[in-house]
gemmi code that builds the backbone of each chain (N, CA, C; Angstrom):
import gemmi

chains = {
    "A": [
        ("GLU", (0.851, -1.198, 0.000), (0.000, 0.000, 0.000), (0.881, 1.241, 0.000)),
        ("ALA", (0.610, 2.167, -0.923), (1.420, 3.378, -1.013), (1.113, 4.274, 0.175)),
        ("GLY", (2.164, 4.962, 0.655), (1.999, 5.895, 1.755), (1.574, 7.250, 1.239)),
        ("VAL", (1.659, 8.232, 2.102), (1.354, 9.602, 1.708), (2.492, 10.114, 0.820)),
        ("THR", (2.132, 10.623, -0.327), (3.162, 11.132, -1.218), (3.007, 12.629, -1.402)),
        ("GLN", (4.131, 13.308, -1.391), (4.148, 14.747, -1.586), (5.063, 15.103, -2.742)),
        ("SER", (4.661, 16.125, -3.469), (5.507, 16.600, -4.558), (5.404, 18.116, -4.649)),
        ("PRO", (6.497, 18.753, -5.070), (7.816, 18.169, -5.280), (8.537, 17.937, -3.944)),
        ("THR", (9.673, 17.308, -4.000), (10.458, 17.092, -2.783), (11.123, 18.387, -2.358)),
        ("HIS", (11.647, 19.091, -3.342), (12.273, 20.379, -3.084), (11.708, 21.405, -4.061)),
        ("LEU", (11.623, 22.643, -3.581), (11.084, 23.713, -4.411), (11.810, 25.000, -4.053)),
        ("ILE", (12.354, 25.638, -5.078), (13.037, 26.910, -4.859), (12.290, 27.987, -5.626)),
        ("LYS", (11.906, 29.031, -4.911), (11.153, 30.132, -5.510), (11.773, 31.454, -5.086)),
        ("THR", (11.480, 32.479, -5.847), (11.939, 33.807, -5.458), (10.815, 34.545, -4.745)),
        ("ARG", (11.200, 35.497, -3.956), (10.246, 36.275, -3.181), (9.201, 36.891, -4.093)),
        ("GLY", (7.943, 36.792, -3.692), (6.847, 37.351, -4.483), (6.174, 36.346, -5.394)),
        ("GLN", (6.849, 35.235, -5.670), (6.248, 34.216, -6.536), (5.205, 33.396, -5.779)),
        ("GLN", (4.577, 32.478, -6.508), (3.602, 31.572, -5.917), (4.174, 30.160, -5.914)),
        ("ALA", (3.833, 29.405, -4.881), (4.252, 28.010, -4.798), (3.027, 27.118, -4.651)),
        ("THR", (3.073, 25.979, -5.330), (2.005, 24.986, -5.215), (2.604, 23.667, -4.776)),
        ("LEU", (2.098, 23.158, -3.685), (2.569, 21.901, -3.123), (1.429, 20.897, -3.194)),
        ("ARG", (1.759, 19.653, -3.493), (0.729, 18.638, -3.683), (0.892, 17.467, -2.725)),
        ("CYS", (-0.231, 16.860, -2.408), (-0.237, 15.747, -1.453), (-1.276, 14.724, -1.870)),
        ("SER", (-0.847, 13.468, -1.902), (-1.781, 12.373, -2.156), (-1.867, 11.523, -0.901)),
        ("PRO", (-3.050, 11.416, -0.321), (-3.165, 10.662, 0.939), (-3.146, 9.158, 0.691)),
        ("ILE", (-3.073, 8.440, 1.760), (-3.185, 6.991, 1.684), (-4.586, 6.640, 1.186)),
        ("SER", (-4.662, 5.630, 0.351), (-5.943, 5.224, -0.206), (-6.946, 4.935, 0.907)),
        ("GLY", (-8.120, 5.550, 0.809), (-9.149, 5.358, 1.821), (-9.188, 6.433, 2.881)),
        ("HIS", (-8.131, 7.233, 2.952), (-8.107, 8.328, 3.923), (-8.799, 9.546, 3.331)),
        ("THR", (-9.675, 10.134, 4.127), (-10.424, 11.293, 3.632), (-9.905, 12.609, 4.199)),
        ("SER", (-9.143, 12.538, 5.259), (-8.641, 13.760, 5.904), (-7.200, 14.024, 5.507)),
        ("VAL", (-6.919, 15.285, 5.192), (-5.563, 15.723, 4.879), (-5.228, 16.931, 5.738)),
        ("TYR", (-4.052, 16.890, 6.341), (-3.578, 17.986, 7.185), (-2.295, 18.545, 6.594)),
        ("TRP", (-2.147, 19.851, 6.677), (-0.912, 20.512, 6.239), (-0.261, 21.193, 7.437)),
        ("TYR", (1.069, 21.023, 7.540), (1.846, 21.643, 8.603), (3.069, 22.323, 8.014)),
        ("GLN", (3.458, 23.407, 8.661), (4.705, 24.075, 8.309), (5.700, 23.840, 9.430)),
        ("GLN", (6.907, 23.464, 9.051), (7.958, 23.275, 10.049), (9.189, 24.070, 9.626)),
        ("ALA", (9.360, 25.215, 10.256), (10.555, 26.007, 9.993), (11.746, 25.292, 10.612)),
        ("LEU", (12.941, 25.595, 10.117), (14.155, 24.886, 10.505), (14.330, 24.872, 12.015)),
        ("GLY", (14.414, 23.667, 12.577), (14.663, 23.532, 14.011), (13.469, 23.794, 14.899)),
        ("LEU", (12.313, 24.021, 14.293), (11.134, 24.333, 15.098), (10.095, 23.225, 15.010)),
        ("GLY", (9.001, 23.394, 15.759), (7.943, 22.399, 15.782), (7.005, 22.540, 14.603)),
        ("LEU", (5.943, 21.770, 14.642), (4.948, 21.767, 13.583), (3.912, 22.849, 13.832)),
        ("GLN", (3.739, 23.687, 12.843), (2.698, 24.708, 12.914), (1.539, 24.274, 12.011)),
        ("PHE", (0.362, 24.153, 12.589), (-0.806, 23.706, 11.841), (-1.236, 24.754, 10.823)),
        ("LEU", (-1.410, 24.314, 9.608), (-1.819, 25.202, 8.528), (-3.296, 25.010, 8.178)),
        ("LEU", (-3.627, 23.801, 7.694), (-4.959, 23.559, 7.153), (-5.349, 22.113, 7.385)),
        ("TRP", (-6.664, 21.912, 7.455), (-7.215, 20.571, 7.591), (-8.398, 20.455, 6.640)),
        ("TYR", (-8.327, 19.456, 5.770), (-9.413, 19.174, 4.836), (-9.971, 17.789, 5.129)),
        ("ASP", (-11.275, 17.678, 4.974), (-11.928, 16.383, 5.109), (-13.140, 16.354, 4.201)),
        ("GLU", (-13.246, 15.299, 3.427), (-14.362, 15.146, 2.495), (-14.523, 16.362, 1.584)),
        ("GLY", (-13.411, 16.926, 1.186), (-13.453, 18.018, 0.226), (-13.661, 19.400, 0.822)),
        ("GLU", (-13.855, 19.458, 2.126), (-14.125, 20.753, 2.753), (-13.002, 21.150, 3.708)),
        ("GLU", (-12.791, 22.453, 3.816), (-11.829, 22.949, 4.795), (-12.496, 22.918, 6.163)),
        ("ARG", (-11.905, 22.161, 7.078), (-12.485, 22.000, 8.414), (-11.919, 23.019, 9.398)),
        ("ASN", (-10.671, 23.374, 9.194), (-10.054, 24.331, 10.102), (-8.768, 24.839, 9.477)),
        ("ARG", (-8.356, 26.013, 9.904), (-7.085, 26.542, 9.450), (-6.362, 27.162, 10.634)),
        ("GLY", (-5.052, 27.139, 10.550), (-4.239, 27.692, 11.615), (-4.081, 29.195, 11.468)),
        ("ASN", (-3.223, 29.738, 12.311), (-3.032, 31.182, 12.351), (-2.025, 31.621, 11.288)),
        ("PHE", (-2.444, 31.533, 10.045), (-1.608, 31.928, 8.922), (-2.367, 32.928, 8.069)),
        ("PRO", (-1.642, 33.803, 7.362), (-2.336, 34.803, 6.528), (-3.071, 34.144, 5.373)),
        ("PRO", (-4.016, 34.882, 4.768), (-4.836, 34.321, 3.689), (-4.050, 33.915, 2.454)),
        ("ARG", (-2.804, 34.378, 2.329), (-2.034, 33.968, 1.146), (-1.661, 32.482, 1.198)),
        ("PHE", (-1.908, 31.872, 2.335), (-1.801, 30.411, 2.440), (-3.204, 29.854, 2.207)),
        ("SER", (-3.366, 29.091, 1.160), (-4.674, 28.521, 0.879), (-4.497, 27.128, 0.299)),
        ("GLY", (-5.592, 26.450, 0.150), (-5.498, 25.109, -0.413), (-6.856, 24.601, -0.823)),
        ("ARG", (-6.841, 23.374, -1.234), (-8.094, 22.722, -1.563), (-7.902, 21.219, -1.534)),
        ("GLN", (-9.016, 20.517, -1.484), (-8.996, 19.065, -1.538), (-9.874, 18.636, -2.702)),
        ("PHE", (-9.361, 17.741, -3.476), (-10.048, 17.294, -4.678), (-10.964, 16.100, -4.389)),
        ("PRO", (-11.835, 15.762, -5.339), (-12.754, 14.630, -5.103), (-12.049, 13.311, -4.791)),
        ("ASN", (-10.813, 13.151, -5.282), (-10.083, 11.914, -4.962), (-9.322, 12.035, -3.636)),
        ("TYR", (-9.569, 13.113, -2.889), (-9.005, 13.395, -1.568), (-7.561, 13.888, -1.593)),
        ("SER", (-6.964, 13.969, -2.780), (-5.648, 14.595, -2.820), (-5.815, 16.082, -2.521)),
        ("SER", (-4.712, 16.717, -2.208), (-4.819, 18.108, -1.765), (-3.680, 18.939, -2.330)),
        ("GLU", (-3.938, 20.208, -2.383), (-2.980, 21.175, -2.893), (-2.860, 22.308, -1.881)),
        ("LEU", (-1.631, 22.729, -1.623), (-1.395, 23.898, -0.781), (-0.783, 24.974, -1.658)),
        ("ASN", (-1.377, 26.135, -1.652), (-0.869, 27.263, -2.424), (-0.390, 28.358, -1.490)),
        ("VAL", (0.779, 28.867, -1.801), (1.315, 29.988, -1.036), (1.589, 31.110, -2.021)),
        ("ASN", (0.852, 32.190, -1.880), (1.013, 33.340, -2.780), (1.966, 34.362, -2.185)),
        ("ALA", (2.477, 35.221, -3.044), (3.335, 36.330, -2.606), (4.372, 35.854, -1.598)),
        ("LEU", (5.181, 34.902, -2.011), (6.138, 34.260, -1.102), (7.060, 35.262, -0.413)),
        ("GLU", (7.292, 34.989, 0.851), (8.224, 35.780, 1.645), (9.354, 34.875, 2.113)),
        ("LEU", (10.476, 35.491, 2.450), (11.649, 34.710, 2.843), (11.345, 33.780, 4.015)),
        ("GLU", (10.500, 34.251, 4.944), (10.204, 33.443, 6.139), (9.272, 32.272, 5.853)),
        ("ASP", (8.811, 32.159, 4.606), (8.006, 30.989, 4.231), (8.886, 29.766, 3.978)),
        ("SER", (10.176, 29.970, 3.953), (11.107, 28.856, 3.760), (10.958, 27.879, 4.919)),
        ("ALA", (10.607, 26.645, 4.589), (10.333, 25.656, 5.631), (10.092, 24.312, 4.975)),
        ("LEU", (9.969, 23.304, 5.841), (9.517, 21.990, 5.411), (8.003, 21.962, 5.568)),
        ("TYR", (7.304, 21.621, 4.498), (5.850, 21.534, 4.558), (5.460, 20.063, 4.548)),
        ("LEU", (4.819, 19.669, 5.619), (4.431, 18.274, 5.799), (2.939, 18.107, 5.605)),
        ("CYS", (2.596, 17.058, 4.900), (1.212, 16.682, 4.695), (0.974, 15.368, 5.440)),
        ("ALA", (-0.170, 15.246, 6.041), (-0.520, 14.005, 6.731), (-1.949, 13.633, 6.361)),
        ("SER", (-2.220, 12.345, 6.383), (-3.590, 11.914, 6.134), (-4.022, 10.952, 7.229)),
        ("SER", (-5.316, 10.901, 7.443), (-5.861, 9.953, 8.412), (-7.238, 9.538, 7.958)),
        ("ASN", (-7.693, 8.450, 8.552), (-9.011, 7.947, 8.240), (-9.968, 8.442, 9.308)),
        ("ALA", (-10.282, 9.733, 9.245), (-11.090, 10.357, 10.285), (-12.523, 9.848, 10.232)),
        ("VAL", (-12.953, 9.266, 11.300), (-14.333, 8.788, 11.392), (-14.906, 9.262, 12.718)),
        ("LEU", (-15.963, 10.013, 12.664), (-16.530, 10.532, 13.898), (-17.202, 9.422, 14.695)),
        ("GLY", (-17.167, 9.554, 15.981), (-17.910, 8.653, 16.840), (-17.187, 7.397, 17.226)),
        ("ARG", (-15.918, 7.302, 16.933), (-15.225, 6.078, 17.309), (-14.426, 6.288, 18.587)),
        ("LYS", (-14.048, 5.204, 19.205), (-13.269, 5.294, 20.428), (-11.807, 4.972, 20.197)),
        ("ARG", (-11.494, 4.376, 19.064), (-10.110, 4.080, 18.760), (-9.662, 5.039, 17.684)),
        ("TYR", (-8.743, 5.902, 18.006), (-8.255, 6.876, 17.046), (-7.092, 6.283, 16.278)),
        ("THR", (-6.992, 6.659, 15.039), (-5.900, 6.162, 14.214), (-4.897, 7.270, 13.977)),
        ("GLU", (-3.646, 6.849, 13.889), (-2.589, 7.833, 13.738), (-2.652, 8.511, 12.389)),
        ("ALA", (-2.105, 9.697, 12.336), (-1.934, 10.389, 11.069), (-0.642, 9.894, 10.441)),
        ("PHE", (-0.709, 9.650, 9.149), (0.467, 9.197, 8.405), (1.023, 10.388, 7.627)),
        ("PHE", (2.316, 10.550, 7.718), (2.952, 11.716, 7.109), (3.667, 11.374, 5.822)),
        ("GLY", (3.699, 12.352, 4.931), (4.539, 12.261, 3.756), (5.955, 12.696, 4.096)),
        ("GLN", (6.823, 12.646, 3.105), (8.228, 12.993, 3.320), (8.452, 14.496, 3.361)),
        ("GLY", (7.443, 15.242, 2.951), (7.559, 16.686, 3.019), (8.065, 17.333, 1.740)),
        ("THR", (7.744, 18.594, 1.613), (8.297, 19.431, 0.544), (9.113, 20.524, 1.204)),
        ("ARG", (10.378, 20.587, 0.828), (11.236, 21.635, 1.401), (11.202, 22.831, 0.465)),
        ("LEU", (10.558, 23.883, 0.933), (10.420, 25.117, 0.151), (11.486, 26.107, 0.580)),
        ("THR", (12.208, 26.599, -0.390), (13.218, 27.615, -0.137), (12.850, 28.857, -0.925)),
        ("VAL", (12.730, 29.976, -0.242), (12.416, 31.245, -0.891), (13.681, 32.111, -0.850)),
        ("VAL", (14.104, 32.514, -2.034), (15.346, 33.310, -2.113), (15.046, 34.719, -2.620)),
    ],
    "B": [
        ("ALA", (-10.013, 25.209, 24.484), (-8.954, 25.186, 23.476), (-8.066, 23.963, 23.680)),
        ("GLN", (-7.697, 23.390, 22.570), (-6.835, 22.220, 22.638), (-5.387, 22.676, 22.665)),
        ("LYS", (-4.580, 22.000, 23.453), (-3.195, 22.412, 23.530), (-2.322, 21.254, 23.983)),
        ("ILE", (-1.158, 21.148, 23.362), (-0.164, 20.149, 23.746), (1.080, 20.900, 24.215)),
        ("THR", (1.596, 20.529, 25.359), (2.774, 21.202, 25.905), (3.901, 20.208, 26.125)),
        ("GLN", (5.021, 20.503, 25.508), (6.244, 19.735, 25.753), (7.256, 20.728, 26.302)),
        ("THR", (7.600, 20.578, 27.555), (8.390, 21.591, 28.247), (9.901, 21.393, 28.113)),
        ("GLN", (10.320, 20.284, 27.525), (11.749, 19.983, 27.422), (12.220, 20.202, 25.982)),
        ("PRO", (12.847, 21.337, 25.693), (13.314, 21.560, 24.325), (14.386, 20.558, 23.916)),
        ("GLY", (15.252, 20.206, 24.878), (16.327, 19.270, 24.580), (16.599, 18.368, 25.754)),
        ("MET", (16.899, 17.107, 25.446), (17.211, 16.134, 26.488), (18.427, 15.326, 26.056)),
        ("PHE", (19.219, 14.918, 27.053), (20.365, 14.056, 26.797), (20.205, 12.792, 27.636)),
        ("VAL", (20.604, 11.668, 27.069), (20.541, 10.413, 27.811), (21.744, 9.560, 27.422)),
        ("GLN", (22.235, 8.847, 28.379), (23.347, 7.936, 28.127), (22.808, 6.691, 27.427)),
        ("GLU", (23.581, 6.204, 26.492), (23.199, 4.970, 25.795), (22.895, 3.872, 26.813)),
        ("LYS", (21.837, 3.116, 26.547), (21.353, 1.996, 27.350), (20.560, 2.431, 28.583)),
        ("GLU", (20.483, 3.722, 28.834), (19.671, 4.203, 29.935), (18.258, 4.483, 29.457)),
        ("ALA", (17.328, 4.627, 30.413), (15.951, 4.995, 30.080), (15.789, 6.510, 30.148)),
        ("VAL", (14.845, 7.022, 29.381), (14.587, 8.464, 29.375), (13.082, 8.703, 29.276)),
        ("THR", (12.617, 9.751, 29.942), (11.196, 10.116, 29.907), (11.045, 11.482, 29.256)),
        ("LEU", (10.218, 11.537, 28.238), (9.904, 12.795, 27.560), (8.506, 13.220, 27.997)),
        ("ASP", (8.405, 14.450, 28.474), (7.160, 14.908, 29.071), (6.184, 15.475, 28.050)),
        ("CYS", (4.911, 15.274, 28.324), (3.850, 15.828, 27.483), (2.617, 16.040, 28.337)),
        ("THR", (2.099, 17.230, 28.328), (0.803, 17.478, 28.950), (-0.133, 18.034, 27.892)),
        ("TYR", (-1.410, 17.812, 28.109), (-2.384, 18.238, 27.114), (-3.563, 18.898, 27.810)),
        ("ASP", (-4.285, 19.645, 27.036), (-5.444, 20.350, 27.572), (-6.599, 20.159, 26.600)),
        ("THR", (-7.658, 19.559, 27.084), (-8.838, 19.364, 26.252), (-10.062, 19.228, 27.138)),
        ("SER", (-11.192, 19.626, 26.597), (-12.451, 19.437, 27.295), (-13.192, 18.208, 26.778)),
        ("ASP", (-12.619, 17.557, 25.755), (-13.227, 16.341, 25.217), (-13.049, 15.187, 26.200)),
        ("GLN", (-14.031, 14.298, 26.215), (-13.915, 13.080, 27.025), (-13.219, 11.985, 26.240)),
        ("SER", (-13.348, 12.048, 24.932), (-12.757, 11.043, 24.066), (-11.697, 11.686, 23.185)),
        ("TYR", (-10.513, 11.127, 23.213), (-9.424, 11.655, 22.410), (-8.332, 10.592, 22.294)),
        ("GLY", (-7.437, 10.807, 21.386), (-6.314, 9.892, 21.208), (-5.009, 10.648, 21.393)),
        ("LEU", (-4.023, 9.984, 21.947), (-2.706, 10.582, 22.172), (-1.670, 9.781, 21.402)),
        ("PHE", (-0.739, 10.472, 20.796), (0.262, 9.841, 19.940), (1.634, 10.434, 20.214)),
        ("TRP", (2.644, 9.630, 19.945), (4.012, 10.123, 19.902), (4.608, 9.791, 18.543)),
        ("TYR", (5.336, 10.786, 18.014), (6.020, 10.632, 16.745), (7.505, 10.937, 16.936)),
        ("LYS", (8.303, 10.295, 16.113), (9.748, 10.538, 16.089), (10.107, 11.152, 14.749)),
        ("GLN", (10.934, 12.186, 14.784), (11.380, 12.810, 13.540), (12.904, 12.840, 13.502)),
        ("PRO", (13.522, 11.912, 12.789), (14.990, 11.939, 12.647), (15.406, 13.132, 11.800)),
        ("SER", (16.697, 13.302, 11.661), (17.215, 14.440, 10.909), (16.779, 14.410, 9.446)),
        ("SER", (16.375, 13.250, 8.959), (15.904, 13.144, 7.573), (14.572, 13.851, 7.363)),
        ("GLY", (13.858, 14.140, 8.439), (12.618, 14.892, 8.341), (11.344, 14.076, 8.346)),
        ("GLU", (11.429, 12.771, 8.110), (10.199, 11.978, 8.089), (9.613, 11.883, 9.496)),
        ("MET", (8.315, 11.767, 9.559), (7.610, 11.628, 10.835), (7.215, 10.159, 11.003)),
        ("ILE", (7.709, 9.562, 12.073), (7.490, 8.135, 12.309), (6.584, 7.965, 13.522)),
        ("PHE", (5.456, 7.297, 13.319), (4.538, 7.034, 14.419), (5.153, 6.010, 15.369)),
        ("LEU", (5.079, 6.283, 16.668), (5.663, 5.393, 17.666), (4.621, 4.640, 18.478)),
        ("ILE", (3.664, 5.373, 19.048), (2.798, 4.747, 20.031), (1.507, 5.542, 20.171)),
        ("TYR", (0.437, 4.831, 20.507), (-0.891, 5.428, 20.637), (-1.507, 5.068, 22.004)),
        ("GLN", (-2.244, 6.023, 22.572), (-2.987, 5.797, 23.808), (-4.366, 6.415, 23.661)),
        ("GLY", (-5.406, 5.644, 23.848), (-6.762, 6.167, 23.807), (-7.181, 6.651, 25.186)),
        ("SER", (-8.035, 7.655, 25.193), (-8.432, 8.238, 26.477), (-9.221, 7.250, 27.330)),
        ("TYR", (-9.827, 6.261, 26.679), (-10.602, 5.278, 27.424), (-9.787, 4.038, 27.789)),
        ("ASP", (-8.558, 3.992, 27.307), (-7.726, 2.816, 27.600), (-7.288, 2.855, 29.061)),
        ("GLU", (-7.506, 1.751, 29.768), (-7.164, 1.722, 31.182), (-5.708, 1.394, 31.421)),
        ("GLN", (-5.100, 0.680, 30.484), (-3.695, 0.319, 30.635), (-2.807, 1.229, 29.797)),
        ("ASN", (-1.609, 1.450, 30.293), (-0.644, 2.234, 29.527), (-0.206, 1.462, 28.296)),
        ("ALA", (-0.073, 2.188, 27.182), (0.343, 1.555, 25.934), (1.832, 1.233, 25.963)),
        ("THR", (2.187, 0.139, 25.321), (3.594, -0.216, 25.164), (3.816, -0.718, 23.751)),
        ("GLU", (4.970, -0.354, 23.194), (5.374, -0.815, 21.871), (6.871, -1.029, 21.912)),
        ("GLY", (7.280, -2.262, 22.161), (8.706, -2.551, 22.233), (9.373, -1.763, 23.347)),
        ("ARG", (10.356, -0.946, 22.995), (11.075, -0.151, 24.002), (10.336, 1.123, 24.387)),
        ("TYR", (9.217, 1.380, 23.724), (8.447, 2.585, 24.015), (7.262, 2.260, 24.912)),
        ("SER", (7.031, 3.085, 25.901), (5.822, 2.977, 26.698), (5.301, 4.376, 26.966)),
        ("LEU", (4.009, 4.458, 27.145), (3.366, 5.744, 27.372), (2.819, 5.752, 28.788)),
        ("ASN", (3.306, 6.665, 29.593), (2.846, 6.806, 30.970), (1.653, 7.761, 30.975)),
        ("PHE", (0.457, 7.181, 30.934), (-0.768, 7.958, 30.783), (-1.387, 8.216, 32.149)),
        ("GLN", (-1.491, 9.501, 32.514), (-2.142, 9.883, 33.760), (-3.261, 10.845, 33.398)),
        ("LYS", (-4.454, 10.269, 33.260), (-5.581, 11.016, 32.720), (-5.965, 12.197, 33.602)),
        ("ALA", (-5.978, 12.004, 34.905), (-6.394, 13.083, 35.805), (-5.430, 14.264, 35.741)),
        ("ARG", (-4.171, 13.968, 35.510), (-3.170, 15.022, 35.409), (-3.013, 15.497, 33.973)),
        ("LYS", (-3.717, 14.852, 33.033), (-3.624, 15.176, 31.610), (-2.170, 15.154, 31.156)),
        ("SER", (-1.516, 14.061, 31.463), (-0.147, 13.906, 30.996), (0.012, 12.586, 30.247)),
        ("ALA", (0.898, 12.585, 29.282), (1.111, 11.409, 28.431), (2.598, 11.329, 28.111)),
        ("ASN", (3.382, 10.983, 29.102), (4.834, 10.982, 28.935), (5.310, 9.743, 28.193)),
        ("LEU", (6.295, 9.932, 27.349), (6.891, 8.819, 26.602), (8.132, 8.332, 27.342)),
        ("VAL", (8.186, 7.043, 27.563), (9.359, 6.449, 28.193), (10.055, 5.567, 27.163)),
        ("ILE", (11.330, 5.846, 26.947), (12.145, 5.022, 26.062), (13.133, 4.265, 26.938)),
        ("SER", (13.065, 2.967, 26.884), (13.986, 2.163, 27.700), (15.191, 1.768, 26.858)),
        ("ALA", (16.292, 1.519, 27.526), (17.514, 1.038, 26.860), (17.824, 1.867, 25.619)),
        ("SER", (18.063, 3.151, 25.811), (18.270, 4.070, 24.682), (19.381, 3.591, 23.750)),
        ("GLN", (19.158, 3.845, 22.473), (20.137, 3.509, 21.445), (20.532, 4.786, 20.700)),
        ("LEU", (21.683, 4.748, 20.082), (22.158, 5.929, 19.349), (21.153, 6.360, 18.294)),
        ("GLY", (20.476, 5.395, 17.703), (19.484, 5.704, 16.672), (18.228, 6.371, 17.207)),
        ("ASP", (18.114, 6.477, 18.520), (16.956, 7.160, 19.105), (17.131, 8.680, 19.084)),
        ("SER", (18.317, 9.141, 18.759), (18.546, 10.584, 18.687), (17.668, 11.175, 17.586)),
        ("ALA", (16.780, 12.075, 17.968), (15.795, 12.634, 17.025), (14.938, 13.652, 17.765)),
        ("MET", (14.041, 14.286, 17.009), (12.990, 15.111, 17.626), (11.803, 14.215, 17.916)),
        ("TYR", (11.156, 14.451, 19.038), (9.989, 13.671, 19.416), (8.818, 14.623, 19.638)),
        ("PHE", (7.707, 14.280, 19.003), (6.515, 15.110, 19.086), (5.376, 14.340, 19.735)),
        ("CYS", (4.726, 15.003, 20.664), (3.506, 14.487, 21.270), (2.333, 15.092, 20.503)),
        ("ALA", (1.292, 14.319, 20.294), (0.148, 14.809, 19.525), (-1.151, 14.280, 20.115)),
        ("MET", (-2.209, 14.999, 19.853), (-3.530, 14.596, 20.301), (-4.517, 14.745, 19.146)),
        ("GLU", (-5.380, 13.758, 19.004), (-6.489, 13.856, 18.073), (-7.754, 13.990, 18.898)),
        ("ASN", (-8.501, 15.042, 18.631), (-9.661, 15.274, 19.471), (-10.901, 14.599, 18.893)),
        ("TRP", (-12.012, 14.802, 19.566), (-13.265, 14.163, 19.151), (-13.649, 14.560, 17.728)),
        ("GLY", (-13.259, 15.782, 17.348), (-13.565, 16.270, 16.004), (-12.538, 15.882, 14.963)),
        ("ASN", (-11.605, 14.997, 15.333), (-10.613, 14.453, 14.420), (-9.521, 15.424, 13.994)),
        ("GLN", (-9.343, 16.508, 14.712), (-8.223, 17.383, 14.386), (-7.018, 16.987, 15.227)),
        ("PHE", (-5.853, 17.033, 14.602), (-4.606, 16.698, 15.282), (-3.939, 17.960, 15.803)),
        ("TYR", (-3.408, 17.871, 17.009), (-2.640, 18.963, 17.604), (-1.285, 18.413, 18.004)),
        ("PHE", (-0.230, 19.163, 17.704), (1.128, 18.725, 17.990), (1.803, 19.655, 18.975)),
        ("GLY", (2.670, 19.083, 19.800), (3.509, 19.882, 20.665), (4.692, 20.447, 19.894)),
        ("THR", (5.510, 21.216, 20.563), (6.652, 21.869, 19.923), (7.853, 20.950, 19.787)),
        ("GLY", (7.775, 19.795, 20.420), (8.820, 18.799, 20.243), (9.917, 18.850, 21.289)),
        ("THR", (10.566, 17.722, 21.461), (11.731, 17.588, 22.337), (12.846, 16.954, 21.533)),
        ("SER", (14.003, 17.582, 21.551), (15.158, 17.034, 20.854), (15.920, 16.107, 21.798)),
        ("LEU", (15.997, 14.841, 21.437), (16.693, 13.859, 22.275), (18.037, 13.513, 21.654)),
        ("THR", (19.070, 13.579, 22.460), (20.405, 13.176, 22.026), (20.875, 12.037, 22.912)),
        ("VAL", (21.234, 10.932, 22.280), (21.741, 9.769, 23.013), (23.266, 9.818, 22.961)),
        ("ILE", (23.875, 9.790, 24.124), (25.331, 9.906, 24.237), (25.950, 8.521, 24.362)),
        ("PRO", (26.959, 8.234, 23.540), (27.567, 6.889, 23.630), (28.384, 6.716, 24.900)),
    ],
}
model = gemmi.Model(1)
for chain_id, residues in chains.items():
    chain = gemmi.Chain(chain_id)
    for i, (resn, *xyz) in enumerate(residues, 1):
        res = gemmi.Residue()
        res.name, res.seqid = resn, gemmi.SeqId(i, " ")
        for name, pos in zip(("N", "CA", "C"), xyz):
            atom = gemmi.Atom()
            atom.name, atom.element = name, gemmi.Element(name[0])
            atom.pos, atom.b_iso = gemmi.Position(*pos), 0.0
            res.add_atom(atom)
        chain.add_residue(res)
    model.add_chain(chain)
structure = gemmi.Structure()
structure.add_model(model)
structure.setup_entities()
């Protein structure tokens, strides 16, 4: 079974440009989470999609946006890139089912390392 | 508000010794899941262990065990017989009733030979 896949692995952009990051969840998983991890720091929650809808977003400006497609894959878009957007962007998927007592772990992709120069 | 707190930015442990990584959480949910992840320098996030809020026994997975104290809202990770390969960042996480994941800021563990 294929794991969570993210593309591209590395991305170099100049300040002011737009970046698009992609994530394919594990087959059967409907929830996709996006996190930003700046160098040496923890995970900052960006966005959460489930069943095609945005369920929640973290404390990030509107230039961070995304969407989830009918096949549950997801895209993260970052507009007007700034130098401080340079980070590892991690995508995770889970089989979110409401009303259960056994929670399942989120599975992570390898990440996209975005460098803004 | 949901919150995960890891108060130890960095920890050192001698090889073959045990180490405890602290995690406290804050939630008003009665049902939730607690997780620990390991992140080596390569950046991948590796799931280690899970504890459900309704589980009466502490979870164990090989050398990993989770010291779950529900009343104190703590979910500490215990690694026994540390190995050099255990050097990594460790993240505590919680999935709430609404299926959102929350992560702590992480603890950097260094195993000394």
